[in-house]
C-alpha positions in Angstrom: 27.2 5.4 38.7 25.7 2.8 41.1 22.6 4.4 41.5 22.6 5.7 38.2 22.5 1.2 36.9 19.4 1.0 39.1 17.8 4.4 38.3 18.1 2.6 34.8 16.4 -1.4 35.4 13.9 -0.3 38.1 12.7 1.8 34.6 13.5 -1.2 32.0 11.4 -3.6 34.9 8.3 -1.7 34.6 8.3 -0.4 31.4 8.6 -4.3 30.5 5.9 -4.7 33.6 4.1 -2.3 31.9 4.4 -3.3 28.6 2.9 -7.3 29.7 0.3 -5.5 31.1 -1.3 -4.4 28.4 -0.5 -7.0 26.6 -3.0 -9.1 29.0 -4.9 -6.3 28.7 -5.2 -6.7 24.9 -5.4 -10.2 24.9 -8.2 -10.8 27.1 -9.8 -8.4 24.9 -9.8 -10.0 21.9 -10.7 -13.3 23.8 -13.3 -12.4 25.9 -16.2 -12.8 22.5 -14.8 -16.3 22.3 -15.3 -17.5 25.7 -18.7 -15.8 25.6 -19.4 -17.5 22.2 -18.2 -21.0 24.2 -19.8 -20.4 26.8 -22.8 -19.8 24.8 -22.2 -23.0 23.3 -22.5 -25.0 26.2 -25.8 -23.7 27.5 -29.8 -24.0 26.7 -31.1 -21.8 24.0 -33.5 -20.1 27.6 -30.2 -19.8 29.4 -28.8 -17.2 26.3 -31.8 -15.5 25.3 -32.2 -14.7 29.5 -30.3 -12.1 30.8 -28.1 -11.5 31.9 -26.1 -14.4 30.0 -24.4 -17.0 31.5 -20.1 -16.8 32.1 -19.5 -19.9 32.6 -19.7 -23.2 30.6 -22.6 -25.4 31.0 -23.5 -28.4 31.3 -24.9 -28.6 27.1 -21.3 -28.8 25.3 -21.5 -32.7 24.2 -25.4 -32.0 23.1 -24.3 -29.5 21.3 -21.6 -29.8 19.4 -23.3 -33.6 18.3 -26.0 -32.0 17.8 -24.7 -29.2 14.9 -22.5 -31.7 13.7 -24.1 -34.7 12.7 -27.3 -33.1 12.3 -27.0 -29.1 12.4 -29.7 -26.7 10.7 -29.6 -27.8 7.5 -26.2 -29.6 7.0 -23.8 -31.4 9.1 -21.3 -28.5 10.0 -18.7 -32.4 10.0 -19.6 -31.7 5.8 -19.6 -28.0 5.2 -15.8 -28.3 7.4 -14.5 -31.6 4.7 -16.1 -28.7 2.2 -14.3 -25.9 3.9 -10.7 -28.0 4.6 -10.8 -29.7 1.2 -10.7 -25.7 -0.6 -8.9 -24.4 2.1 -6.0 -26.2 1.1 -6.8 -26.5 -2.5 -6.3 -22.8 -2.4 -3.1 -22.3 -0.6 -1.4 -25.5 -2.3 -2.7 -24.9 -6.0 -1.2 -21.1 -5.2 1.9 -21.9 -3.8 2.6 -24.9 -6.7 1.4 -22.2 -9.3 3.5 -19.0 -7.7 6.6 -20.3 -7.5 6.9 -22.4 -10.7 5.6 -18.9 -12.5 9.0 -17.2 -10.0 11.2 -19.8 -10.7 10.3 -18.9 -14.5 10.9 -15.3 -14.2 14.4 -14.5 -12.5 16.8 -18.0 -14.3 14.9 -18.6 -17.8 15.8 -15.6 -20.7 12.2 -15.8 -22.8 11.0 -12.1 -25.2 8.8 -10.4 -23.0 9.9 -11.3 -19.4 8.9 -8.5 -17.8 6.6 -7.6 -19.4 4.0 -10.6 -18.5 6.0 -10.6 -15.2 4.0 -7.1 -14.7 1.3 -8.5 -15.8 1.4 -11.4 -13.3 1.1 -8.2 -10.8 -1.8 -6.4 -12.7 -4.2 -8.6 -11.4 -3.4 -7.7 -8.0 -5.9 -4.9 -9.7 -9.3 -7.9 -10.8 -9.5 -9.6 -7.0 -12.8 -12.9 -7.8 -15.2 -9.3 -6.9 -14.6 -7.8 -10.3 -14.0 -10.2 -12.1 -17.1 -13.2 -10.8 -19.7 -12.9 -13.8 -16.9 -13.9 -16.2 -15.1 -16.6 -13.9 -18.4 -18.4 -13.7 -19.1 -18.0 -17.1 -16.0 -20.0 -17.0 -16.9 -22.5 -14.7 -20.3 -23.5 -15.7 -19.3 -23.9 -19.4 -16.5 -26.3 -17.6 -19.0 -27.9 -16.6 -17.8 -26.9 -13.0 -20.6 -25.9 -10.3 -21.3 -28.0 -7.3 -17.8 -29.6 -7.4 -14.7 -29.3 -5.5 -12.6 -28.1 -8.6 -15.5 -25.4 -9.4 -14.4 -24.5 -6.0 -10.6 -24.0 -6.0 -9.4 -23.9 -9.9 -10.2 -20.4 -10.4 -9.1 -19.2 -6.5 -5.9 -20.9 -7.2 -3.8 -17.7 -8.5 -2.1 -15.8 -7.3 0.4 -13.2 -7.6 1.2 -11.9 -4.6 3.0 -15.2 -4.2 4.4 -14.8 -7.0 6.1 -11.3 -6.5 7.3 -12.4 -2.9 9.2 -15.7 -4.3 10.3 -13.8 -6.7 11.7 -11.1 -4.5 13.4 -14.2 -2.1 14.6 -16.2 -6.2 16.4 -12.6 -6.5 18.4 -12.5 -3.1 19.7 -16.1 -4.5 23.2 -16.3 -5.2 24.2 -16.8 -9.8 26.9 -18.7 -8.2 24.4 -21.8 -7.1 23.0 -22.3 -10.3 26.5 -21.8 -12.2 27.2 -24.6 -9.5 24.1 -26.7 -11.0 24.3 -26.3 -14.1 28.3 -27.3 -14.2 26.9 -30.4 -12.0 25.2 -31.4 -15.2 21.1 -30.4 -13.5 18.8 -29.7 -15.2 16.6 -26.9 -14.5 13.8 -28.7 -12.9 16.7 -30.8 -10.4 17.9 -26.9 -9.8 14.1 -26.1 -8.7 13.4 -28.8 -5.9 16.9 -29.9 -4.7 18.2 -26.4 -4.3 15.9 -23.4 -4.7 12.0 -25.3 -3.1 14.0 -26.0 0.2 15.8 -22.8 0.1 11.5 -21.7 0.1 10.6 -23.9 3.2 10.2 -20.2 5.3 8.8 -17.5 2.8 6.6 -21.4 1.9 5.4 -22.2 5.3 4.1 -18.1 5.9 2.6 -18.1 2.5 0.6 -21.7 3.8 -0.7 -20.6 6.9 -2.3 -16.4 4.7 -3.3 -18.2 2.3 -5.2 -20.8 4.7 -7.4 -18.2 6.0 -7.9 -17.2 2.8 -9.8 -19.8 1.3 -11.0 -20.9 4.5 -13.3 -17.4 4.7 -14.0 -17.4 1.3 -18.3 -16.7 0.9 -19.1 -14.8 -2.0 -17.4 -17.1 -4.3 -18.2 -20.5 -2.7 -21.5 -18.9 -2.6 -22.2 -18.7 -6.4 -21.3 -22.0 -7.3 -22.5 -23.8 -5.1 -26.4 -25.4 -5.5 -26.3 -28.1 -3.2 -26.1 -28.1 0.3 -23.9 -30.8 1.2 -21.2 -28.5 -1.0 -21.7 -25.8 1.9 -18.6 -24.7 3.1 -18.6 -23.0 7.2 -18.7 -19.9 6.1 -21.9 -20.0 4.5 -23.7 -22.8 6.9 -22.7 -20.2 9.6 -24.7 -17.3 8.2 -27.0 -19.8 6.8 -28.6 -21.1 10.0 -29.4 -17.2 10.3 -33.0 -17.2 11.4 -35.3 -15.1 7.8 -38.5 -14.0 9.2 -40.6 -15.4 12.1 -37.5 -18.1 12.6 -35.8 -18.5 16.0 -32.4 -18.9 16.2 -31.1 -21.7 17.3 -28.0 -20.1 19.2 -26.2 -22.6 21.3 -26.3 -25.0 17.5 -25.1 -21.0 15.8 -22.3 -20.6 18.3 -20.8 -24.3 17.9 -20.3 -23.8 15.3 -19.2 -20.6 15.4 -16.2 -22.4 17.4 -15.6 -25.7 15.3 -15.5 -23.4 11.7 -12.1 -21.1 13.9 -10.7 -24.8 15.3 -8.9 -25.5 11.7 -7.6 -22.6 11.1 -5.8 -22.8 14.5 -4.4 -25.4 13.9 -2.7 -24.5 10.8 -1.2 -21.7 12.1 0.5 -23.0 15.2 1.4 -26.4 13.2 2.4 -24.1 10.7 4.6 -21.8 13.1 6.3 -24.8 14.6 7.9 -25.3 11.0 8.0 -21.3 9.9 10.2 -21.3 13.0 12.1 -24.8 13.0 13.4 -23.3 8.6 14.9 -19.9 10.2 16.8 -22.6 12.0 17.9 -23.9 9.4 18.3 -21.1 6.9 21.3 -20.1 9.7 23.0 -23.1 9.8 
């Protein structure tokens, strides 16, 4: 028996080491292009163009990042980062608020055609922005929201996916909680804010991360409704930095802009991951 246990421990240890080696190799494969982009953002233009490309950071970090943030190629990257941040937060918060309210109404209120309206909301998953982009543009232009944050945010804040996920979660909440709130004289909105929303914090945290990255990576819609360079988002800005014709690309500035564009999503993922774990721990108490 002792020899069998020893063999099992050895096999388990070998499998653990192998899994760690595979995981480390996977991280290196994913991280290597990011490392090259960072290195390219800290060297001069001739060092990038002349092979072989350096694999260690240079001495132009401050110069390149200062030029990107405050000068850029067409618009300062700092301005585009602010635009993307406002758009991503607005889309994420708007989607979560509307989805929470719509899912709450579908689950806890009785009205004619409730199931029909839910499935109509769900069917909008087959109509992404790209499909309805022309009529959406006409509506936004008619309300005078071109070149504005409201035009960037409002057409994208409805989310059938988030509504469906919140509905499924609300269905798992015991009916006794709603009955107890009703007996205590709590209004529907008091029950919503004091009980339903706190219980949904883990779902809200997870959805915020997904929806923030969704809003941050938007390209087609901002490209369509913004003609003022001051309203460019960071994704648009990176694309516009690439040269056309015989122009020469300023690769250090482009790579610095790419690195700066990665920072806010990484901060959101790390920060909301802690909140997500804390919410899971709190829900177990």
